[in-house]
N, C-alpha and C positions, 0 to 999 in steps of 0.2 A: 359252087359255093354262093351263099347269099351275099350279094354285092353290098346291100345296105349295111350288113354287119361288118364286112371287111373294110368298108369306107370309114365306119365309125372306129374301128380298131386302129386304122392308120392315122386317123385324125387325133386320137388321144395319144398314140404312140405304142407300138406293139411291145417293145421292151418294158416300158413303164407299166403297161397293162398286165403283161405276163408276170411281172414281179408282184403286182397287187393281187392277182388271182392266186398265186402260190403262197401268199402270206396270210390268207384267211381260210376258214372253213365254213362252207355254206350248209345250212340245214333246211331241208324241205320237209313237208309233212303237214300235219294238222294239229291244232290245239282245241278242236271241237270236242263235243261231249262223246260222240261215237257210241259204241255199244257198251252197256254195263253188264253184259252177260257173265263176265268173270266173277263179279260179286255174287251172282246167283249160284254159279257153279261151285265156288268155294264153300258157300253156305250149305248147299245141298250135299257136297261131299263130306262136310264136317259132321253131318248128322248120320253118316253111314252106320255107325255102330248102334244107333237107336232104332233104325228102321228094320222091320221084318224083311227077310229075304229068303226066297226059296233056294237061292244059290249063294252060299257064303262067300264064294270066290269073287262074286260081284263086288262085295264090300271092300275086299283087298284091292281090286282094280280101281275102285273109286278113290281109295286112299292114295294110291300111286299117282293118279291123275291129278288129285288135289295138290299133292306135293309138287308135282312138276308144273302146276299152273303158276307157281311163283314166277316163271318166265313171263307170265302174261299180266303181271301187276300193272294197273293203269298208271300213267304219268302224263303230265301236261308239258307240251313242248316249251312253252314260254318259261316255265319254272326250271326246266332242266338246262335249257340252252342259253337264254338271254344273259344270265349272270356270268356265263362262261365266255362272253365276247364273240359268239358265233354270229355269222351273217345270215339273214333271212331274206327271201324275196320280198316279204312285206315291207321291209325298209325302203325298197327301191320304188315302190308305189306310194307308200305312206298312208296314213289315215287322217281323216278330219278330226282336228281337236287334240292331236298329240304330237310328240316330237320324236317318234320312232325313227323318222328319216335321218335324224342327226347321228344315228348309230351306223349308218351305211358307210362303206368305203368310198371316199370321194372320187378316186380314179375310176373305179368300176361304175359308180353312179354317172360319171361323165360319159363313159362308154355306153351305158344303157340309154342315156338321154338321146345321144345321136343315132344309136342303133334303132331306136323307135321311130326315127325319121323326123324328130322335132326340129323345126327350123330356127328356133331361138337359141341364143347362146346358153350353155349350161351354167347354172348358178347353184352353189352349194346350199344357199338359203331357200331354194325352191324345191318343194316335193315333187316326186314323179307324178303324183296325182294332179297337182296344179298345172304342171307342164302338159300333161295329157289333156286336161279340160280346156286349156287355152288353145292347144293345137287343134283340137276337133271341135271347138266352139260348142261344148256340151256341159251339162251338169249331171249327166248319167255316170254313175260310178264305173270304174274301169273293169270291174268283174262282171258287169252286165252286158248283154248283147247290144251292139251299137252298129248301125249300118256303116258308119265311117270306119270303125276299126275292122269290121268284117271284111271290108274291101281292101283295106291297107294291109292286113295281116293274114290274109288267106283264110278267113272265117274265124280267127281267134279273137277273143276279147283282149283288151289292153293288158290285163294282168297275166293272162296266159302267154302273151307275147313276151312280156318282161321275163317270165320264168324260162321261156325257150331261149331267149337271148343269153341269160346267165348260164344255162346249161351248155349252150354252144361255146361260151367263153371258157368254161372249165375243160370241155372236151378238146378244144383247139390250143389252149395255152397252159393247161395244167391247173392243179389245185385239187381240193377235196370236197366232196358233196356227200353229206349224210342224208339218208331218207329216213325220217322217223315214222315208223309204220303203225304205231298204236293209234287207236281211236279213229279208224277210217272205215267207212262202209264198203267192204271189198266186193260186194255184188256189183257195184257201179264201176269197179275197176276191171273185173274179169268177164262179166256177162254182157254180151253185145245187145241184149234186150233192155238194158237199163235205159230209161228215158232221159236221164240227166247225167252229165259228166261234169263234175266240178273241177276247179283248178287243180286240186290235189289228186283227184282221180286221174286226170290227164298226165300229171307229172308221174304218178305211179306207172301208168301204162307205158310211158316213154322210157322210164328208168329200168323197169323190170325186164326189158328186152335184153339188158346186158348181164342179167344174173344167170347163174348155172346152179344146179342142185348142190346142196351141202356147202355153200359159200356165203360168208357174210360181207366180204369186200371183193370187188372185181375191178379190172381196168375200165376206165371210162374215157376213151380216147387217150389224151395225154394226161388225164387226171385220174382220180380214184373215187369209186362209188362205194359207200358203206351203208349197210342196213342196220338200223337201230330199232330196238323195241323198248319203249319207256326209258330212253336215255342210255341204254346199254347195247353195245354191239352184239348182235344176235343173228344166228343163221335163220333166215326166214323159212317157214314151212307153210304148206297149205293149211295145216291145223291152226297156225297163228291166224291166218286170214279168216278161217271159218268161225272163230270166236267173235269176229266183228261183222259177220256176213249180214246183209240186209236182203230180205226176201222180195221178190217181185209181187206186187198186188197188195191188197189190204183185206182186213176182216170185215165183218158186218158193221162194225162201228167206225170203219174208215181208218183204223190204225194200221200202220205198216206191218206186214207179216214178217216176223224175225224169228228164226229158229223154231218155227212151228212144226209139231210132229206131223201135221197133215202134209207138209211140204218137204219132209225129210228126203224124199226121192230126188228133189231138185239139187241137193247138195251131195257132191261125190268127189272122192279123191281122183277119180278118173275124169279126164276132160270131157265135158258134155258138148254137144253140137253147137251150143250158143256161147261156149266159153272161148275166150281169146287164146291163141297159142301160148302166150306168156304163162298160162297156168302150168305148163309143163316144165317151166324153168326152176321149179321148186320141188324139193322132196316132200313126201306126204306129212311126216310127223317129226318132232325133235327125236334125236337119237335115244333119249331117255324113255320115250314111249314106243320105241320100235317093236317091243315084244307084246304090246297090248293089242287085243283083237280090234281091228279097225271098225267093225260094225258097232262095238261098244263105245268107241270114241265118237262116232257120229251120233249115237244115242245120247251120249253124255252132253254133247253140244246142244242137241235138240231139246233137252229136258226142261230147260228154263230159257226165257227170253226177257228182254228189257220191260216188256209189258207187265211182268209179274212183280216188279219192284218199284 
């Protein structure tokens, strides 16, 4: 067990900390722009009746997919969760120029402070960002690579370590963690050839190890892990992830290749050699689309990409 985290737990008080973790719900995920493919898919399907088709059955399939894509409506994490009093990892690092850190649970914040190895006494008025910069004598933001944090945290950035510490707290002491899965480039989560792994990508990789097919909530040590999509508890599927997939490489103009027909073979319901094993932890499609030919579903995803809008 990680001694630094255990020492921090004992310093704060395990019973007090256990009560704190069980009194809040954490939300991980992203509020980034992510893929806007859903907008294109719904617009494309909406014109199914006016398009010529050699196979009228395709029009009906498109209408079914369009209806079921209501599951994929975009939503921003901040809008959905901040007003509800949920906790976010962002609060425990903080951001320059705002007071988001004041929304953090002070008991958990104290635990995170000492679990990070900071030698100063915890202060509620001090952000995790300021404590990190003082400790490492740096002005480099905590989500960027830093030789000091790499050495201290086994190659992780400061924000990735904060995220790991909070996950460890929920696993060992209880509580609830929601992973908001909308607006994330899932190529970087599932494909080992991705050159960049963001904080949220790494969180997804670590949390997806706990999922099993056809399940929206699973045990997470002594806690509970729940998958949400646009603020709603949702059984995650590979097809959800495909609608946000980012392709490896770029086109002649230097733009990322996303859902390109030329790269359709790179996207498959079957795990490819470069995919992480966690790809197999999810069923292929939502139950409502189980009767649709999977080749048509893949073609539907590939028809439009963010570059078209």
